[in-house]
C-alpha positions as CSV (number, residue, x, y, z in Angstrom):
1,M,0.1,0.0,0.0
2,A,1.4,3.5,-0.9
3,V,1.2,6.5,1.2
4,M,-1.7,8.1,-1.3
5,E,-3.5,4.9,-1.0
6,F,-3.0,4.9,2.6
7,R,-4.6,8.5,2.8
8,K,-7.4,7.5,0.6
9,F,-8.0,4.6,3.0
10,L,-8.2,7.0,5.7
11,R,-10.4,9.3,4.3
12,D,-12.9,6.4,2.8
13,L,-12.8,5.0,6.4
14,F,-13.8,8.3,8.2
15,E,-16.3,9.4,5.4
16,G,-20.0,9.4,6.0
17,E,-22.7,9.8,8.7
18,H,-20.8,7.4,11.2
19,R,-17.7,9.6,11.1
20,K,-18.2,10.6,14.8
21,R,-18.4,7.1,16.0
22,I,-15.6,5.7,13.9
23,L,-13.2,8.5,14.8
24,S,-13.9,8.0,18.6
25,S,-13.6,4.1,18.4
26,P,-10.2,2.7,19.6
27,L,-10.9,-0.2,17.5
28,T,-10.4,2.2,14.6
29,Y,-7.0,3.2,15.3
30,Q,-5.9,-0.6,15.7
31,L,-7.3,-1.1,12.3
32,V,-5.6,1.8,11.0
33,E,-2.3,0.6,12.4
34,R,-2.4,-2.6,10.4
35,A,-3.0,-0.5,7.3
36,L,-0.1,1.8,8.2
37,K,2.2,-1.4,8.5
38,L,1.1,-2.2,4.8
39,A,2.1,1.3,3.7
40,R,5.4,1.4,5.8
41,G,7.7,0.9,2.7
42,S,6.3,3.9,0.8
43,F,6.8,6.4,3.5
44,P,9.8,8.8,2.6
45,S,11.6,7.6,5.4
46,Q,11.6,5.4,8.5
47,A,11.4,8.3,10.6
48,S,8.4,9.7,9.1
49,Y,6.6,6.3,9.4
50,M,7.9,6.0,12.9
51,M,6.1,9.5,13.6
52,A,3.0,8.3,12.0
53,R,2.8,5.5,13.9
54,F,3.7,7.2,17.4
55,A,0.8,9.8,16.6
56,L,-1.6,7.1,15.6
57,A,-0.9,5.2,19.0
58,Q,-1.4,8.3,21.1
59,T,-4.8,9.3,19.3
60,G,-5.9,5.7,20.0
61,R,-4.7,6.0,23.4
62,A,-6.5,9.5,23.9
63,F,-9.9,8.0,22.6
64,S,-9.3,4.8,24.9
65,R,-10.4,6.9,28.2
66,R,-7.9,4.7,30.0
67,V,-5.8,7.6,31.0
68,P,-6.8,11.2,31.3
69,V,-6.3,13.5,28.4
70,V,-4.7,16.9,28.4
71,W,-5.6,19.3,25.5
72,T,-2.3,21.4,25.3
73,S,-1.9,24.5,23.1
74,A,1.0,25.0,20.6
75,F,4.3,25.7,22.6
76,F,3.0,24.7,26.0
77,P,5.9,22.6,27.6
78,V,4.4,19.3,27.4
79,E,7.1,17.7,29.5
80,I,4.9,18.4,32.6
81,V,2.2,15.9,31.1
82,W,4.3,13.4,29.9
83,G,6.0,13.4,33.4
84,L,2.8,12.4,34.9
85,N,2.3,9.8,32.3
86,L,-0.9,11.1,31.1
87,C,-1.9,11.5,27.6
88,P,-1.4,15.1,25.8
89,F,-3.2,15.9,22.9
90,S,-2.5,18.9,20.6
91,P,-5.8,20.0,18.8
92,E,-3.8,22.3,16.5
93,V,-2.4,19.0,15.0
94,A,-5.6,17.3,14.9
95,A,-7.1,20.1,13.2
96,A,-4.2,20.0,10.4
97,F,-4.9,16.3,10.1
98,L,-8.5,16.7,9.7
99,A,-7.7,19.3,7.0
100,S,-5.3,17.1,5.1
101,L,-8.0,14.3,5.0
102,G,-10.4,16.9,3.3
103,F,-12.7,17.1,6.4
104,A,-12.0,20.8,7.4
105,E,-15.1,22.5,5.7
106,E,-17.6,20.5,7.8
107,A,-16.0,21.6,11.2
108,L,-15.2,25.2,10.1
109,D,-18.9,25.6,9.2
110,R,-20.1,24.3,12.4
111,A,-17.7,26.7,14.3
112,E,-18.9,29.5,12.1
113,Q,-22.7,28.7,13.0
114,A,-21.6,28.6,16.7
115,G,-20.5,32.3,16.4
116,Y,-16.7,31.9,15.7
117,S,-15.8,34.6,12.9
118,R,-14.2,33.7,9.6
119,D,-11.5,36.2,10.5
120,L,-10.3,34.1,13.4
121,C,-7.5,31.3,12.9
122,S,-8.5,28.6,11.1
123,F,-6.8,26.3,13.4
124,H,-9.0,27.6,16.2
125,R,-12.1,27.7,14.2
126,L,-11.6,24.1,13.0
127,I,-10.9,22.9,16.7
128,A,-13.9,24.4,18.0
129,G,-16.1,23.0,14.9
130,A,-14.6,19.4,15.5
131,A,-15.1,19.6,19.1
132,L,-18.9,20.5,18.8
133,L,-19.3,17.6,16.2
134,G,-17.7,15.3,18.6
135,Y,-14.6,14.5,16.6
136,L,-11.9,14.9,19.3
137,P,-11.2,13.1,22.3
138,P,-13.1,14.4,25.5
139,P,-10.4,16.2,27.8
140,A,-10.0,15.9,31.4
141,A,-8.2,19.1,31.6
142,L,-7.1,22.0,29.0
143,V,-3.8,24.1,29.5
144,A,-2.9,26.8,27.4
145,S,0.0,29.2,27.2
146,T,-0.2,32.8,26.4
147,H,3.0,32.5,24.0
148,L,2.8,32.8,21.2
149,C,-0.8,33.0,20.6
150,D,-3.5,35.2,22.1
151,G,-6.2,33.0,20.7
152,A,-5.6,29.7,22.0
153,P,-6.2,30.7,25.6
154,L,-9.6,31.9,24.8
155,L,-10.8,29.3,22.8
156,F,-9.4,26.7,25.6
157,Q,-11.5,28.7,28.0
158,N,-14.6,28.2,25.9
159,L,-14.1,24.6,25.4
160,A,-13.6,24.1,29.0
161,A,-16.8,25.2,29.6
162,F,-18.2,23.2,26.8
163,F,-16.5,19.9,28.2
164,R,-17.1,21.1,31.9
165,V,-13.6,20.4,32.7
166,P,-10.7,22.4,34.5
167,F,-8.8,25.2,32.3
168,H,-5.2,26.2,33.5
169,V,-3.7,29.0,31.7
170,L,0.2,29.7,31.9
171,D,0.5,33.4,31.9
172,V,3.8,34.2,30.2
173,P,5.5,37.6,30.4
174,Y,6.7,39.4,27.2
175,R,10.1,40.0,29.0
176,A,12.6,37.5,29.6
177,D,14.4,38.2,33.2
178,R,14.9,36.6,36.4
179,D,11.7,37.7,37.8
180,A,9.8,36.5,34.6
181,E,11.5,33.0,34.9
182,A,10.7,32.6,38.7
183,Y,7.0,33.6,38.0
184,V,6.7,30.9,35.1
185,A,8.6,28.5,37.0
186,E,6.1,28.7,39.8
187,Q,3.0,28.6,37.6
188,L,4.4,25.2,36.1
189,A,5.0,23.7,39.5
190,E,1.4,24.5,40.4
191,L,0.0,23.3,37.1
192,W,2.2,20.0,37.5
193,R,0.7,19.5,41.2
194,A,-2.8,20.3,39.9
195,L,-2.7,17.8,36.8
196,A,-1.5,15.4,39.3
197,D,-4.2,15.8,41.7
198,L,-7.0,15.7,38.6
199,A,-5.7,12.2,37.7
200,E,-5.5,11.3,41.2
201,R,-1.7,10.6,41.0
202,K,1.3,11.4,43.3
203,P,3.6,13.9,41.5
204,E,6.7,11.9,41.2
205,P,9.9,14.1,40.7
206,A,11.5,10.9,39.1
207,G,8.8,10.7,36.2
208,L,9.3,14.6,35.4
209,A,13.1,14.1,35.3
210,E,12.7,11.2,32.7
211,A,10.6,13.5,30.7
212,I,13.0,16.1,30.9
213,Q,15.7,13.8,30.0
214,N,13.8,12.7,26.9
215,S,13.3,16.2,26.0
216,N,16.8,16.9,26.0
217,R,17.4,13.9,23.9
218,F,14.7,15.0,21.3
219,R,16.7,18.4,21.3
220,A,20.0,17.0,20.6
221,N,18.7,14.8,18.2
222,L,17.2,17.6,16.2
223,L,20.0,19.7,16.5
224,E,22.0,17.0,14.7
225,V,19.3,16.6,12.2
226,N,19.6,20.4,11.4
227,E,23.2,20.4,11.1
228,L,23.0,17.6,8.7
229,R,20.3,19.9,6.7
230,C,23.1,22.4,5.8
231,R,24.3,19.8,3.1
232,V,23.7,20.9,-0.4
233,P,21.5,19.4,-1.9
234,A,19.0,19.6,1.0
235,P,18.6,16.1,2.3
236,V,15.3,16.8,3.6
237,R,12.4,18.4,2.1
238,G,11.1,21.3,4.2
239,S,7.5,20.2,3.5
240,E,8.1,17.0,5.0
241,M,9.8,18.5,8.1
242,L,6.6,20.5,8.7
243,N,4.7,17.2,8.8
244,Y,6.6,16.6,12.0
245,L,4.7,19.4,13.8
246,Y,3.2,16.6,16.2
247,L,6.4,15.9,17.7
248,F,7.1,19.7,18.5
249,F,3.8,20.4,19.8
250,A,2.8,16.9,21.5
251,G,5.7,14.9,21.8
252,Q,8.7,16.6,23.6
253,G,9.1,14.9,26.9
254,S,8.5,11.3,25.4
255,R,10.8,8.7,24.3
256,E,9.1,8.1,21.0
257,A,10.1,11.8,19.6
258,A,13.3,11.7,20.6
259,E,13.8,8.2,18.7
260,V,12.0,9.8,15.5
261,F,14.6,12.4,15.1
262,A,17.6,10.2,16.0
263,C,16.4,7.9,13.2
264,L,16.3,10.9,11.0
265,A,19.7,11.8,11.9
266,R,21.2,8.5,11.2
267,E,19.2,8.4,7.7
268,I,20.7,11.6,6.7
269,G,24.2,10.7,8.0
270,R,24.3,7.4,6.1
271,G,23.5,9.2,3.0
272,E,20.0,7.5,2.6
273,R,18.3,10.7,2.2
274,E,19.5,12.4,-1.2
275,G,18.1,15.6,-2.4
276,K,17.8,17.0,-5.8
277,K,20.9,16.9,-8.0
278,E,20.1,20.3,-9.1
279,E,18.6,23.1,-6.6
280,R,17.6,26.0,-8.8
281,F,16.6,28.0,-5.6
282,R,17.0,27.4,-1.7
283,I,14.3,28.8,0.1
284,L,13.8,29.6,3.9
285,W,10.2,29.2,4.8
286,L,8.7,31.1,7.7
287,H,5.6,29.9,9.8
288,L,3.6,26.7,8.7
289,K,2.4,25.5,5.4
290,P,-1.4,24.7,3.9
291,F,-2.2,21.2,5.1
292,Y,-5.0,20.6,2.9
293,K,-4.7,19.0,-0.6
294,G,-3.5,21.7,-2.7
295,E,-1.1,22.7,-5.6
296,L,1.3,25.1,-3.7
297,M,3.9,22.7,-2.0
298,D,3.8,20.5,-5.2
299,F,4.3,23.5,-7.2
300,I,7.3,24.6,-5.4
301,E,9.3,21.5,-4.6
302,N,8.3,19.3,-7.5
303,K,7.7,21.7,-10.3
304,S,9.8,24.8,-10.0
305,G,13.2,23.4,-9.0
306,A,13.1,25.1,-5.5
307,V,13.6,23.4,-2.2
308,L,12.5,24.4,1.1
309,A,16.3,24.3,2.7
310,F,15.0,25.1,5.9
311,E,11.7,26.2,8.1
312,E,12.0,28.3,11.2
313,M,9.6,26.0,13.0
314,S,12.5,23.6,13.4
315,H,14.9,25.9,14.8
316,V,16.0,24.8,18.3
317,Y,15.9,28.3,20.2
318,W,15.8,26.8,23.8
319,P,18.8,26.0,26.2
320,P,19.2,22.4,27.4
321,L,16.8,21.7,30.5
322,S,17.9,20.5,33.8
323,P,16.4,17.5,35.2
324,G,17.4,18.3,38.7
325,D,15.7,21.6,38.4
326,P,12.9,21.2,36.0
327,F,10.4,24.1,36.4
328,P,13.0,26.9,36.1
329,S,14.6,25.0,33.0
330,L,11.2,24.6,31.5
331,A,10.6,28.3,32.3
332,R,13.6,29.2,30.4
333,K,12.5,27.2,27.3
334,V,9.2,29.0,27.2
335,L,10.6,32.6,27.6
336,S,13.3,31.8,25.0
337,H,11.2,31.7,21.9
338,F,12.7,34.5,19.5
339,C,8.7,35.2,18.3
340,Y,7.8,36.1,21.7
341,K,10.1,39.2,21.7
342,P,10.7,42.3,20.0
343,L,10.7,42.2,16.1
344,E,14.3,42.4,16.2
345,A,14.9,39.0,17.9
346,R,13.0,37.0,15.1
347,T,14.6,39.3,12.5
348,A,18.3,38.2,13.7
349,T,16.9,34.6,14.2
350,V,15.9,34.4,10.5
351,K,19.1,36.1,9.1
352,M,21.1,33.5,10.7
353,L,19.2,30.7,9.4
354,A,19.2,32.4,5.8
355,E,23.1,32.6,6.2
356,K,23.5,29.2,7.6
357,Y,21.5,27.3,5.1
358,R,22.8,29.4,2.3
359,V,19.3,30.3,0.9
360,D,18.4,32.4,-2.1
361,G,15.3,33.6,-1.0
362,I,12.8,33.8,2.0
363,V,9.1,32.9,1.8
364,H,6.9,34.0,4.9
365,F,3.6,32.2,4.5
366,S,1.2,34.6,5.9
367,H,-1.6,32.3,7.8
368,W,-5.0,34.3,7.7
369,G,-5.9,35.1,11.2
370,C,-2.8,34.7,12.9
371,R,-2.0,38.1,14.2
372,Q,1.3,37.0,16.0
373,S,3.2,36.2,13.0
374,V,1.6,38.2,10.3
375,G,1.4,41.2,12.5
376,G,5.3,42.3,12.0
377,S,5.7,40.4,8.6
378,L,6.1,43.9,6.4
379,M,8.6,45.2,9.1
380,L,10.3,41.9,9.0
381,K,10.6,41.8,5.3
382,D,11.9,45.4,4.9
383,A,14.8,44.6,7.6
384,L,15.7,41.2,5.4
385,Q,15.7,43.0,2.2
386,R,17.8,45.8,3.4
387,A,20.3,42.8,4.4
388,G,20.0,41.5,1.1
389,W,17.6,38.7,1.0
390,P,14.6,38.8,-1.3
391,V,11.3,38.1,0.6
392,L,8.0,36.9,-0.5
393,L,5.1,37.7,1.7
394,L,2.7,34.9,0.6
395,D,-1.0,35.4,2.1
396,G,-2.7,32.0,2.5
397,D,-4.3,29.6,4.8
398,C,-3.1,26.7,6.5
399,L,-6.3,24.9,6.8
400,D,-9.1,26.7,5.2
401,A,-9.0,26.1,1.5
402,R,-12.1,28.4,0.9
403,N,-9.4,31.1,1.6
404,E,-7.1,30.1,-1.2
405,A,-7.0,31.5,-4.8
406,T,-4.8,28.9,-6.4
407,G,-3.9,30.6,-9.4
408,G,-3.1,34.0,-7.5
409,I,-0.7,32.3,-5.1
410,L,1.1,30.2,-7.8
411,T,1.6,33.4,-10.1
412,R,3.1,35.2,-7.0
413,V,5.4,32.3,-6.6
414,Q,6.5,32.0,-10.0
415,A,7.3,35.8,-10.0
416,F,9.4,35.6,-7.0
417,L,11.3,32.7,-8.4
418,E,11.9,34.7,-11.5
419,I,13.2,37.5,-9.5
420,L,15.6,34.8,-7.8
421,A,16.7,33.6,-11.3
422,E,17.8,37.1,-12.3
423,R,19.7,37.5,-8.8
424,K,21.5,34.2,-9.4
425,N,22.3,35.2,-13.3
426,F,23.5,38.6,-12.1
427,R,25.6,37.3,-9.4
428,V,27.2,34.6,-11.8
429,G,27.8,37.4,-14.4
430,E,29.4,39.8,-11.6
431,R,31.9,37.1,-10.6
432,H,32.9,36.4,-14.2
433,D,33.5,40.1,-14.8
434,H,35.4,40.2,-11.6
435,C,37.6,37.3,-12.8
436,R,38.1,39.2,-16.3
437,N,39.3,42.2,-14.4
């Protein structure tokens, strides 16, 4: 079974009037796991297969009702959930998965009927609609961080009332100093104890230390992958790496997430992952990508000669954690994100990545409704262009295909690639003139 056939199998399985019952049945995920094994050989890598199997197992675990499920927002430090052996569930990733199967419109329509405006982030609208339709595992609690997104805590507060379960918010100050670190660390310790009480479990420091060690292995293995990705041609497609989103938002602290990136590093290191022989353009990709079936990523990576050499989502921005001092070190991780600082911090990070991965241009995918990323994009573009990098601000939507004008997007990308081609030809001619002189 090929990957495309596996995707069709999933769509056919979940299609129809019994979708809610099928999605929520643990037996479904046992059946899907068998189909996944049949498709194993057609995955782009063993690592991507391992990630899919891990995500599938955790989704089945979430629907099993055998362990308390904790919904966590993007960038919340899920190590504290893994440290209690609870089941973290990322509704943002679930929303992307539903969109990839073609089920986004139904959930988005349901959310809009319930009063969620179309100018809100489609991740949050889709989550709300899917929750109202009964497509997501019921949570025992919801926890959200105020970084990087303002919308997630508000959505989670609404959904906590809908599910009638506790809601906890991690209030992250905008500054990163000792007082902020102590403030966040204290909140994390309280959250850890509150989740333990909810699950009627004793909060064991040894369990949290193990999760911290797993998170450090995840970080170290991802760093190795990122160093190997400096190779030319690029050994891994950026669009593939953006599919590892589950590990970033729900996997850190688990043994399995660390093993996935260890496997990917081995595959690249042994030369099992070979990039395109000819890379016309190397692109640095900012923010996320469309997760529904569309033409954009296929056009960029398969038809235009361009490659996504790197994406800012994969950048390791946080220092190693301390198993012996978990909460302050997790607080430092939370406060380290370059997008939760003045715009100069994101600009400096993007410049560094552009230099490191020797890119020809930078594409900022401006996801509709994302104030956090899009708000400063014009100033970011100006700063990067002054530093010498061509930048395309590409308006689009990660989940809502109704907001995409395919022809217009592809035309803008094509025009941008033509600019890159002119610049490359000019630089080559410039070098030749210099040699002649």
